[in-house]
C-alpha positions in Angstrom: 202.5 96.8 86.9 205.9 98.1 86.8 208.7 97.0 88.8 211.4 99.1 89.7 214.2 95.6 90.3 213.1 94.5 86.7 213.5 97.4 85.0 217.3 97.8 86.6 217.9 94.5 85.9 218.0 93.3 89.1 215.6 90.5 89.0 214.1 89.0 86.3 211.8 86.0 88.0 208.6 88.3 86.5 209.3 87.1 83.0 206.0 89.2 81.6 206.6 91.9 84.0 205.3 95.6 82.1 203.3 93.6 79.6 199.5 94.8 79.9 197.4 92.2 82.2 194.8 91.9 79.7 196.8 91.0 77.3 198.7 87.9 79.8 195.2 86.5 80.5 194.5 86.3 76.8 197.6 84.6 76.0 197.0 81.8 78.7 193.5 81.5 78.0 194.4 81.1 74.3 197.2 78.8 75.3 195.4 76.4 77.7 192.2 76.3 74.4 195.4 75.4 72.1 196.7 72.7 74.1 193.6 70.8 75.2 192.3 71.3 71.8 189.5 73.2 72.7 187.6 75.6 70.4 188.4 79.3 71.1 185.5 81.5 72.3 182.8 78.9 71.2 180.5 77.6 73.8 179.1 74.2 73.0 175.8 73.2 73.2 174.5 70.3 75.5 175.3 66.7 74.3 177.3 68.2 71.1 180.7 67.1 72.9 182.2 70.3 72.9 184.7 71.7 75.9 182.8 74.8 77.7 185.3 77.3 78.2 184.2 79.2 81.6 185.0 83.5 81.5 189.0 83.1 82.9 189.6 84.1 86.3 191.6 87.4 86.6 194.2 88.2 89.9 195.4 91.3 91.1 198.2 92.6 89.3 200.4 93.4 92.4 200.4 92.1 95.9 198.7 88.9 95.7 201.1 86.7 96.8 200.6 85.3 100.1 204.6 83.4 100.5 207.8 85.0 100.1 210.8 82.6 100.0 213.4 85.1 100.4 217.2 83.9 100.4 219.2 85.7 102.9 222.6 87.3 101.7 224.7 89.7 102.8 226.3 90.5 106.2 224.8 90.3 109.9 225.1 93.6 110.0 223.8 94.4 106.4 221.6 91.1 105.5 219.8 91.1 102.0 216.3 89.2 101.7 215.8 88.1 98.3 217.9 86.4 95.7 220.9 85.6 94.7 222.7 87.1 91.6 225.1 85.2 89.5 228.0 85.4 91.8 225.9 84.1 94.1 225.6 87.6 96.2 222.6 88.4 97.7 220.3 91.0 95.8 217.9 93.0 98.6 213.9 92.9 97.2 212.1 93.8 100.0 210.0 95.9 98.0 208.9 93.4 95.6 205.1 94.7 94.4 204.3 91.2 94.4 203.7 90.4 98.0 200.9 90.9 100.3 201.2 94.3 102.3 201.5 92.7 105.7 204.4 90.4 104.2 206.3 93.8 102.8 205.7 95.2 106.1 207.2 92.7 108.0 210.5 92.4 106.2 212.4 95.3 108.0 211.5 93.9 110.9 213.2 90.4 110.1 216.3 92.2 108.6 216.3 93.6 112.2 216.1 90.4 113.9 219.0 88.7 111.6 221.5 91.4 112.9 219.7 91.1 116.2 220.3 87.3 117.0 223.6 87.4 114.9 222.4 85.1 112.4 225.4 84.6 109.7 223.7 84.8 106.2 224.7 81.7 104.7 227.5 82.0 101.7 226.4 80.1 99.1 230.1 80.2 97.4 232.0 79.9 100.4 229.9 77.0 101.6 229.8 79.1 105.2 227.3 80.5 107.4 224.4 79.5 109.2 220.6 81.1 107.9 220.3 80.0 104.4 216.4 81.4 103.7 213.3 83.7 105.4 209.7 82.1 104.3 206.9 84.3 105.2 203.3 83.4 104.6 200.3 85.7 105.4 197.0 84.7 106.3 193.5 86.1 104.6 193.3 87.9 108.3 197.1 89.3 108.3 198.6 87.3 110.5 202.1 85.9 109.8 203.9 82.5 109.7 207.7 83.2 109.5 210.3 79.9 109.2 214.0 80.4 109.6 215.9 78.0 107.4 219.3 77.6 108.8 222.2 75.2 108.2 222.5 73.5 111.3 220.2 73.3 114.8 223.4 76.1 116.2 221.5 79.5 115.8 218.3 77.8 117.7 218.9 79.2 120.8 219.6 82.5 119.7 216.3 82.8 117.7 214.7 81.5 121.0 216.2 84.1 122.7 215.5 87.2 120.6 211.9 86.0 119.9 210.3 88.3 122.3 211.4 91.2 120.4 210.2 90.0 117.1 207.0 89.2 118.3 206.7 93.0 119.9 207.8 94.3 116.3 205.0 92.1 114.5 201.9 92.1 116.4 200.2 89.6 114.0 203.0 87.2 114.2 201.6 83.5 115.1 203.8 81.3 114.0 207.4 80.6 114.3 209.5 77.9 113.0 213.2 76.9 112.0 213.7 74.2 109.2 217.2 72.7 109.0 218.6 72.2 105.7 222.6 70.9 106.5 223.2 70.1 102.6 224.4 72.0 100.1 221.6 72.2 97.4 219.5 73.9 95.4 216.6 73.7 97.5 214.2 76.0 99.5 213.9 74.0 102.6 214.9 70.6 104.5 212.7 68.1 106.0 212.9 68.8 110.0 210.8 71.7 111.4 211.2 72.9 114.8 208.3 75.4 115.8 209.3 77.9 118.4 205.9 79.3 119.5 202.9 78.0 121.1 201.0 78.2 117.7 201.5 75.6 115.7 199.8 76.2 112.6 198.3 79.3 110.6 194.4 79.6 110.1 193.8 80.3 106.3 190.2 81.5 105.7 189.0 80.6 102.7 185.4 81.0 101.6 184.4 80.7 105.7 186.0 77.2 105.6 189.3 77.3 108.1 192.1 76.0 106.8 195.0 75.3 109.1 198.5 75.9 107.4 201.6 73.8 109.1 205.0 75.5 108.3 205.7 72.4 105.7 202.4 72.3 104.2 201.2 73.4 100.6 199.3 76.2 100.1 198.4 78.0 96.7 200.1 81.1 96.8 197.5 83.3 95.6 194.8 83.3 98.0 192.2 84.8 95.7 192.4 82.9 93.0 192.4 79.6 95.0 189.3 80.7 96.7 187.5 81.1 93.5 189.5 77.3 92.2 187.5 75.7 95.3 184.5 77.8 94.6 184.2 76.6 91.0 184.9 72.8 92.1 182.4 72.9 94.5 179.9 74.4 92.0 180.5 71.5 89.4 180.1 69.0 92.6 176.8 70.2 93.8 175.5 69.9 90.7 176.3 66.3 89.8 175.8 65.4 93.6 178.0 62.0 94.1 177.7 60.3 97.1 181.4 59.6 97.5 184.9 61.8 96.6 188.2 61.3 96.6 190.4 64.4 96.8 194.0 63.1 95.5 196.6 65.1 96.0 194.9 66.9 98.3 197.1 68.9 100.4 195.9 70.3 103.2 192.3 69.2 102.2 190.7 72.3 100.2 189.0 70.7 97.9 187.6 68.2 100.2 186.6 70.4 102.7 184.5 72.4 100.0 182.9 69.9 98.5 182.0 68.0 102.0 178.3 68.4 103.2 176.3 65.5 105.2 175.3 63.4 102.6 178.2 62.2 101.3 181.8 60.2 102.3 185.0 62.0 101.4 188.9 60.8 101.3 191.8 62.9 101.1 194.9 61.2 100.1 198.4 63.5 100.6 202.1 62.2 100.7 202.8 64.8 103.1 202.2 64.1 107.3 202.2 67.7 108.1 199.6 68.4 105.4 197.1 65.9 106.4 197.4 67.0 110.2 196.3 70.1 108.9 193.5 68.4 107.1 192.3 66.6 109.6 192.1 69.7 112.1 190.3 71.5 110.1 187.8 69.1 109.1 187.4 68.1 113.0 186.7 71.8 113.6 184.2 72.1 111.0 182.3 69.0 112.3 182.9 67.3 109.2 182.8 63.5 110.5 182.3 62.0 107.1 185.3 63.8 105.8 188.8 61.6 106.6 192.1 62.5 105.2 195.1 59.7 104.8 199.1 59.6 104.3 199.8 57.6 101.5 200.7 58.1 97.4 197.4 59.1 96.0 198.3 56.5 92.8 198.9 53.4 95.4 195.9 54.0 96.8 193.5 54.3 94.0 195.3 51.1 92.6 194.7 49.1 96.0 191.6 50.4 97.4 188.3 48.1 96.9 185.8 50.2 95.6 185.5 53.1 93.4 183.7 57.0 94.3 181.6 58.7 92.0 183.8 61.7 91.6 187.7 61.9 91.9 189.0 65.4 92.5 193.0 65.4 91.4 195.3 68.1 91.8 199.2 66.6 90.8 202.6 68.4 91.0 203.5 69.7 87.3 204.6 66.7 86.0 200.7 65.4 85.9 198.8 62.2 87.1 201.6 59.7 86.0 201.0 56.7 83.6 199.3 54.2 86.0 196.6 56.4 87.7 195.8 57.8 84.3 195.2 53.7 83.6 193.6 53.5 86.7 191.2 56.2 86.0 190.6 55.3 82.5 189.5 51.8 83.3 187.6 52.5 86.7 183.9 52.8 86.8 184.2 56.7 87.9 182.1 58.7 86.2 183.5 62.0 86.8 186.7 63.5 87.4 187.4 67.1 88.5 191.3 68.0 87.3 193.3 70.8 88.2 196.4 71.5 86.9 199.2 73.8 87.1 200.9 72.7 83.9 198.7 72.8 80.7 201.2 70.1 78.7 201.0 67.5 81.3 196.9 67.8 82.1 196.6 67.1 78.1 199.1 64.6 78.0 197.1 62.8 80.8 193.7 63.7 78.9 195.2 61.6 75.5 196.0 58.9 78.3 192.0 58.9 79.5 189.9 58.5 76.4 187.1 57.9 78.2 187.0 60.3 80.2 185.8 63.5 78.1 186.5 67.4 78.9 183.3 69.1 79.1 183.9 72.5 80.8 187.3 74.4 81.7 188.6 77.6 83.5 191.6 79.4 83.4 192.3 80.8 86.5 195.4 83.3 86.7 197.3 82.0 90.1 200.4 83.6 89.1 200.1 87.2 87.1 203.1 88.6 85.4 204.3 84.8 84.5 203.3 82.4 81.6 202.2 79.9 84.5 198.8 79.7 85.2 195.8 77.1 86.5 193.3 75.2 84.5 190.5 73.5 86.2 188.6 71.0 84.5 185.6 68.6 84.5 186.1 65.7 83.0 182.6 63.1 82.5 182.9 59.8 81.1 181.2 59.2 77.8 
């Protein structure tokens, strides 16, 4: 993939831009195998203890990102949507080739809306202005969710007033909200959300399962690769056939809902109340009465629970599981763990802390082409 922004040095976020994609995927596979101590290219036979690496899952090179987090710069009359340069000035990246077509098509209309609604871009060096970021998410069905991140509630009335014009310009616009971020700090969004549309969730249809995404819920940014991730986990779970599953760090319930059936109890645990509400709605719509979701800390839930399940799914942040949860898993009676990791280093550290849970199969999924980041899904078995 070639990128004019990268060539012109206007944006260097994609550090591997311009490198042949086959080479990128090979490097990620080698890095994961080396980091986890696997045997590159060798598939271990049954019972020999070797880690079996499945073929990596490739992504599209471009047009794969389902979410755009655009910093708003410039002026009301000429806003920029993209990033900030070293001096805090807006760099417009509306033609970035990573985003899904529906997102790219929406950005000019959003820029026009900024002008129409008189939303003053936030000036980072001067600490003045209102509109900080715009976050756009596209569903597999082509529907959009747009979130305006503002400094205060002051622009909300104007956004409401002109919302019909934005909806007319973007017929697939399903959810619009305002997120309040009053602090001057390097984060994308705040904690308070004001939903302005009757529809409050974006339906993410993945492998025939409807996942309801609320404005502050996390979802993988590469829908096609996320679908492959969930399918692989479901394939392992189907073979193992546990009677009970815990999905820790469950987010909007992707793993839990994919691995549910009428013969097992599934519990999902997530700190985000918004994500749990989304997961509960998805389970209710699907008629899965043996799947429950709880708001809480994954480690605290596991340590305090009266029993243990047959299988645990974990999808922690980049820092990994942490020492306490690793100790609990190591000392528990859990027979299998499905570990989804976005950082091979923290995965390797966690595996070293759980020597009784040995990796049997693993797969690299390229969630983030043009960068060094990837996702590794690993099946652990006690023995």
